[in-house]
Structures are given as structure tokens and as C-alpha cells.
C-alpha positions in Angstrom: 105.9 81.3 128.2 105.1 81.9 131.8 108.4 83.1 132.6 107.6 86.2 129.7 104.4 86.8 130.7 103.9 90.2 132.3 101.3 92.5 133.6 101.4 94.0 129.8 100.8 90.7 128.7 97.6 91.0 126.4 97.7 88.2 123.6 100.3 85.4 123.3 100.9 84.9 119.4 101.9 81.3 117.9 102.2 80.4 114.5 102.6 77.1 113.8 103.5 75.1 111.3 105.9 77.9 111.9 107.7 80.2 109.2 110.6 80.1 108.6 111.9 77.1 110.9 109.1 74.7 110.1 108.4 73.9 113.5 104.6 72.7 114.9 102.6 72.0 117.9 102.4 68.9 119.0 99.3 67.9 120.5 101.1 67.6 124.2 103.0 71.2 123.7 98.8 72.5 123.0 97.3 70.6 125.7 100.0 72.1 127.8 99.8 75.9 127.1 96.1 75.7 126.8 95.9 74.1 130.6 97.8 77.6 131.4 96.3 79.8 129.4 92.6 79.4 129.8 92.1 80.6 133.3 94.4 83.5 132.2 93.0 87.0 130.9 94.7 86.9 127.5 93.9 86.4 124.3 95.5 84.0 121.7 96.5 85.1 118.0 96.8 81.6 115.9 98.4 82.1 112.8 97.8 78.6 111.2 98.2 79.7 107.3 100.5 76.4 106.8 98.1 74.0 108.5 97.8 71.8 106.2 101.2 71.5 104.8 101.6 69.0 108.2 103.0 65.8 107.0 104.2 64.0 110.6 101.2 64.8 112.3 97.6 66.1 112.5 97.4 69.6 112.6 96.8 70.9 116.0 95.2 74.0 117.0 94.7 76.1 120.5 91.7 76.3 119.6 90.4 72.8 120.0 91.2 72.6 123.4 88.3 73.1 125.9 88.2 77.0 127.3 89.5 78.0 124.5 88.3 78.8 121.9 86.3 82.2 123.4 89.9 83.2 123.5 91.7 81.9 120.4 91.6 84.5 117.0 92.9 81.7 114.1 94.5 83.1 110.9 94.0 81.2 107.6 93.5 81.2 104.1 94.3 79.2 101.0 97.4 81.3 100.0 99.7 78.3 101.3 97.0 75.1 101.2 96.2 75.8 97.6 99.0 77.8 96.2 96.9 81.1 95.7 99.7 83.7 97.1 99.0 86.4 94.4 94.6 86.1 95.1 95.3 86.8 98.4 92.2 84.6 99.8 92.6 84.9 103.7 90.0 84.4 107.0 89.8 84.6 110.4 87.7 82.6 113.1 86.8 83.7 116.0 84.4 84.1 118.7 81.1 86.8 117.8 82.0 89.0 120.3 85.5 90.3 118.9 84.4 89.3 115.2 82.2 92.3 114.7 85.3 94.8 115.9 88.0 92.8 114.3 85.5 93.0 111.5 85.2 97.0 112.2 89.6 97.1 111.5 89.6 94.9 108.3 87.0 96.1 106.5 88.4 100.1 106.1 92.1 99.3 107.4 94.1 96.5 105.0 92.5 96.4 102.1 94.8 97.1 99.2 93.7 97.3 95.1 96.0 95.3 93.1 97.9 96.5 90.3 94.6 95.1 88.2 92.6 97.1 90.0 94.8 99.6 89.4 95.2 99.4 85.3 91.1 99.5 85.1 90.6 102.1 87.2 93.1 104.7 85.2 91.5 103.2 81.8 87.7 104.1 83.3 89.4 107.1 84.1 90.5 108.4 80.7 87.6 106.3 79.2 84.3 106.9 80.7 84.4 110.3 82.7 80.5 110.5 81.3 79.3 106.7 81.9 78.3 107.6 85.7 76.0 110.9 84.4 74.1 107.0 81.9 74.4 105.1 85.2 72.9 107.5 87.5 69.8 108.2 84.9 69.0 103.7 85.2 69.8 104.0 88.6 66.7 106.5 89.2 64.5 104.1 86.5 65.6 101.2 88.8 64.7 103.2 92.3 61.4 104.7 91.7 60.4 101.2 90.1 61.7 99.1 93.2 60.2 101.7 95.1 56.6 101.5 93.3 57.1 98.0 93.5 57.5 98.1 97.3 54.5 100.0 98.2 52.8 97.9 96.2 53.7 95.4 98.3 52.7 97.6 101.6 56.9 97.8 102.7 57.1 101.0 103.5 60.4 103.2 102.7 61.7 106.4 102.3 62.8 107.4 98.8 66.2 107.5 97.9 68.2 110.1 97.4 70.9 108.5 96.5 72.8 105.6 96.2 72.1 102.8 94.9 70.1 100.9 98.1 66.5 101.1 99.7 65.8 100.9 103.3 62.9 99.6 103.6 60.4 98.0 106.9 59.8 94.4 107.6 58.5 95.6 111.0 55.1 94.5 110.4 56.2 90.6 109.4 57.4 90.2 113.6 60.7 89.2 112.8 64.1 90.6 113.6 65.8 91.8 110.9 68.1 88.7 110.7 65.0 86.4 111.2 63.8 87.7 107.8 66.6 87.7 106.1 67.4 84.5 106.6 64.2 82.6 105.4 63.9 84.9 102.8 67.0 83.4 101.3 65.9 80.2 102.6 62.0 80.3 101.1 62.9 82.5 98.0 66.5 82.5 97.3 67.1 85.3 97.3 69.1 88.1 99.7 69.3 90.9 101.9 71.3 92.2 104.7 69.2 93.0 107.9 69.3 96.1 109.4 71.0 95.7 112.1 74.0 95.0 110.7 74.1 98.4 110.2 73.9 99.3 114.1 70.6 98.6 116.5 68.8 101.4 114.1 68.1 99.6 111.3 66.5 96.4 113.6 63.1 96.3 111.8 64.6 97.0 108.1 66.1 95.2 105.0 68.6 96.8 102.4 68.3 96.2 99.0 70.5 97.1 96.7 68.7 98.0 92.8 72.0 97.8 91.5 71.2 95.7 89.0 69.3 95.2 85.5 65.7 95.5 85.6 64.8 92.0 84.7 66.9 91.0 88.2 65.0 92.9 89.6 61.5 92.0 88.5 62.7 88.9 89.7 63.9 89.7 93.2 61.0 91.1 94.1 58.7 89.1 92.7 60.4 87.2 95.3 60.4 88.6 98.2 56.3 89.7 97.7 55.4 85.8 97.5 58.0 85.7 101.0 56.0 88.8 102.0 52.7 87.8 101.3 53.1 84.3 103.6 54.5 86.0 106.4 51.7 88.3 106.8 49.6 84.7 106.4 51.5 83.0 109.3 
């Protein structure tokens, strides 16, 4: 590999266990490679989709060696380990500073609709053209209910004019949006999206969705109110 490296080299791709040869990365090979790469300004993309199908030794990931986790992107999934090829379930591990950019590309660039999804969409367009009109009225009712409940709690929010989200301020809690969301989940079993997921401008807010039944929204807002009361009392 040293001979192949040039000034233009930005990353090394390691597909082990390998398709199609079945070759694996041994511990000795991984250790030697890591010692060379750890001080190089080179990323590593390690395709480990077959990691559970390693017959003669434990799987070796380049990320396990000192200095490599911070510069390695590990690709894996359930397609091979659990015979779920058609379900397209995969995941990526990597350092946080890289993952936030990978997410931006992934969520808008590599998604695709399955044939089942496409058939369902066709049926909706043929038979349900009026459904969005009915649902808009339902969403308005739910929006008004959520907004009224938030106002009663003392959580200020701009009245949504579309979609089915609301973005109340939680600045009075003294918590960051992420800390607020985590504590809310832990203490009340209620999941919300922290505002900083939408850039630094969203810090101090949380995102709520009202695309649920009124019964579910009542339960959720009761839990949020309980948590808000406890938070202000601390």
C-alpha cells in the first residue's frame, strides 16, 4: 500500500471479509496497516458487511486498533448476517465530526422507493385524491389543541401555518435542547427532536409532531406538562 499512496490519496477502502474472494484481514495485517495509517492524513472506509461470516478467526476491524477509530468509517448491516438482503437494512459507524456530514448526503442522496412502496403510492393517487383535504382539517384541530396546551404550560410557540410540526421554546428550562430531550425521554418516556438537530439556530427549542391521534397527543402533552413542571421546580 505504501507504494500505491500518492499526494492525491484521501482514503483507503478495506472490504474484509472480501467479496468475491473470501479473503479476511488478519490481526497481524490489521495491526501493521494501522501502525502505518494512524499518522497519515488518510481516512479509512471499512466495508464489514460480512463480519459475522468469518469462519476461522474472530473478525478484525481496522477501527479497533489505536488511533484508527477517529479516522475510520465502518459500513455494516443485516443483509448478510441475518439473511435480510431484500430488506436493505444497513448502518454506518464513524466519528461524530464525520457522521454529521455523511447523514446530510445519505438522507437526500441514496434513498429509493421499493416496488411495494411504488404500488402503494399509485393506489393512493388513484383512489385517495380527497384524503389530504380531510386530513388537513384533522391536523388543524390537532394543531390548535397542541398549541393551546403548550400555551397553558407556559411554553411559547409560533402558530404553525403548515405541515404537522410545532417548535416551542424550552429556554426557560435552563437546559440545552439535547439535554431537555434526553431527560424527557428518560423521565417521561416521551420522545421529541432537539432543536439543535436543525442547526445552531434551533438551540433552545424542541420539535413536536402532531401527526398522531388526539388520544395519543393528550397522553404526550400530559407527560410533557409533568416534566415541564418538575423542570421549573428544580
